[in-house]
N, C-alpha and C positions, 0 to 999 in steps of 0.2 A: 650489474645485472643480478636479478633476484628470482629465482623459481619458486612457485607456490603451489600446493595442492591441498586437498581436502585430508589427504592421508598424513602430511607432513610438509616440513618447510626447509629449504635451503636458503642459508642466510650469509651472503658473500661479506665476509668481513676477515680476509684472511689476512696472516700476517708473513713477511717472508722469513722471520726469524728461524734459523737452524732447519732450512729446507734448501735443496738444490734445485734451482729452476731446470737442469738437464733432467733430472728423474721426474720433475714434475710434466714437463714436455714430453717425457716418454709413454708415461702413463694416460697422459691426455690423447696421446696418438692412437692408442689401441681402446679409446672409451667405448668406441660405438660397437665393438666386437666382444666387451666385456661378458656378457651373459651368454654368449656362444660356447655350450660345452666342448665343442672341437676346436675353438679358435685359441689364440694367444694365453688366454685366461684359463685353458683346459686343467691344468695344475691345481689350481683354486677351486674348481669345481668338484676336482677328484679327493682333494684334500680336507674339503669341509665337512663331511660326515663325520670323520677324526676327530676334528677341531671340535666340533659342537659337542660329541660324545665326551670329550676331556672336560670341557668346560662344566657340562651338566654332571659329571662325577664329581669333579672338586667342589663344586658348589655344594652339592647334595651331601657329602662327607661331612661340609662345614655345617650342616644345619640348616641352610637357607637356600632352596632350589633356584635354578636359574630362571624359572618360570614366575618367581615373585621378585625379581631383582630389578634393580634400575642398572642398565648397561651403557657404557662408553665404549663403541668400537672406535679406535684410533687408527688413522691411516686405511679407513673402510672401503676404499675403492668403490667399484660397482655395487655393492653392498650385499654380496653372496651371502657372508656370515652374519651382517647385521639383519638380513632377512630371516636367515634360519632361525637365529635366538628370536625373533620377533612371533615367529609362527609357533613357538613354546610357550609364548606368553609373557617372555621380558618386555619392559619398557625401553628402548632401544634408541640412543643417539647415536650416529655415526659422523664422524668428521674425517675430513681430507681437505689436503689443498690444491687438488686438480679440479677445476671446476667442471671441465666437459665430463669428467668420469662422475662427479657427483650430479650432474644433470642425468646422466644415465642412471644413476641408482635412485633416485628421486621419480623418475617417471617409471623405473620398473617396479617401484613398491605401488605407486599409483595403481597401475594395472593390476598387480597382485593382490589388490586392497588390504595392505598392511600399513599399520600405523607406527612406520618407521620416520624419526626425524633426520635431517640432513643439515651439517653446517661446515661451510669453507671457514675454517678457523685451527691454528695450532695448537696443539697440545698444552704449548707453555701459556699461549693466551688466554685459553680456557681455563685451567688452573688458577690463574689468579681471578678470573672471573667466578667460579664454581668450585674452590677448594672443598673437597672431603665429599663430593655429592653424588658419588656412584658406587654401590653395593660391588659392582664388577668392572674393571678396565681392562680392555684386551686389545692388543696391538700386534699384529700378525704379519711377519715377514716385512717390517716397515724400519725397524731400527738398523738395517745394513743400508739402508738407503739416505740415512738423514747425515749432515756433517758431525754433529754430536750426539752420538747415542746415550751417552751416559746424561744429558741434560734432557732427553727424552725422556728417559726410565724415571727420573727425579719429576717429571711431570706429571707421568702417570702415577705414581706414588702419590703426589699431591692430589690428582682428581679422586683418588679412591677412599671411600668413609673407613674411620677406626674399625679394625677387622675386617676390612675390604679386601677384595682378589685384586691383583695384576696378573694377568695372564698373557705371555709373549711367546711368539715364534721367531726363530731365526736360524743363520745358518754358523756352522762352527768353522773357526780358521784353521783347518786341517787340510794335509795333502788330499786325504779321501774326499773330503768336500769340493775340493778344485777339480777333482777328476769325474766326481759324480754331478755336482750342480753345475758345472760350467762346461767342461769339454763333453762330457756325456749329454745333458739336458739340452744345450744350447747347441753344440756343434755337432754332435754324432746323431742322437735320437731327435733333434731339433724340436724338443715340447715346450721349449721356450725360445723367445726372440733373442739373437745373438746381443751381447750389451746387459741382458738383463742385470746381471750381478758382475761385481768387483771384489776379487778377492780379498784383498785388503781391507775390505769395511766389514768381512764376516768376524762374527765376535764369538770369543771364546767363553764357555760358561763361567770359567773364573772370573773374569773380566766382569761378566754380567752381574755375579753375584756380589762383587766388590761394590759395583754401582748402585745395586739394592741397599746393600747395607748403609752406603752413604746416605741415600734416600729416605731410610726409616722403614723399609721393607725387607722381609727375610725370606729368602730363599727355601721353599718347602718342598718343591719337587722338581725333577729333572726327568724329563722323558723325551728317549730319542724317537725320530721317525724314520722309517725306512720304506723304500721303492723298491717294488718288484715289477722289472721292466717285461716279463713275461706275461703277468696279468694285469701291468700297467695298475697297481692296485698300491695304496699307502698302509702302513700298520705302524701302531705302536711299539717301541723296543726299547730296552735298557741300553742300547748303544747309541750315544748323543754325536757321534762322530761327524756326521754330514748335516742333518736338519733336525732341531729338537724344539720341543716346549717347556716354558717355565713357569711355574706357578709362584708368585709372591704373595706373602700376607702382610697388611700394614699392622702397626702396632696399637695398642690402645693408645689414647691421646695421652 
């Protein structure tokens, strides 16, 4: 099935490689509530301003602002981050393997009159099709949901242009992350559906950095993300023990 609009296009060409059907079904199941700021995706809405500010800061410091960049958002979901980057002027392609979620993303972009394009395709497949095509490649909270995160990071690196940026966020495999992200967020506060995360799939920064070096990108920045349950707000931190953002830079060819 193909979804089209004047503002963008979703092309169904998904590959099952390096994807978990259970995870895809999980996200398809909450697709219709993706843009509800009080629904299951509330943490994504709350996190989005912080993520956008981080991307804008990193790219501005490198000399080419987000507003002048071609961006790929891998694991884009319903398009929360993709739309915010398009609003500041970036040319954005979002990819995901959950068709129901992509349909929601496409329809929301159409209603918002934003020129965001979407495709149902895996990062590895797109890397073979368009190597080195993007100034910025983002991948938020996805690496801990795929069978082979190292292969995913290699694909992100291959998609980035020379001196391009790869920006990811994920969860650290620590006891504190287990308590905060699973026990606290899923079972006590219930801000996330139960079963959203699996602790053994969390990724230590040292592992991520090693995979990056193998893929030809260098870790330039590691920034933690903290959550204040009283104000229900997120902030950047020097402590990456729970959730963190990582910025990689691809070397010259």
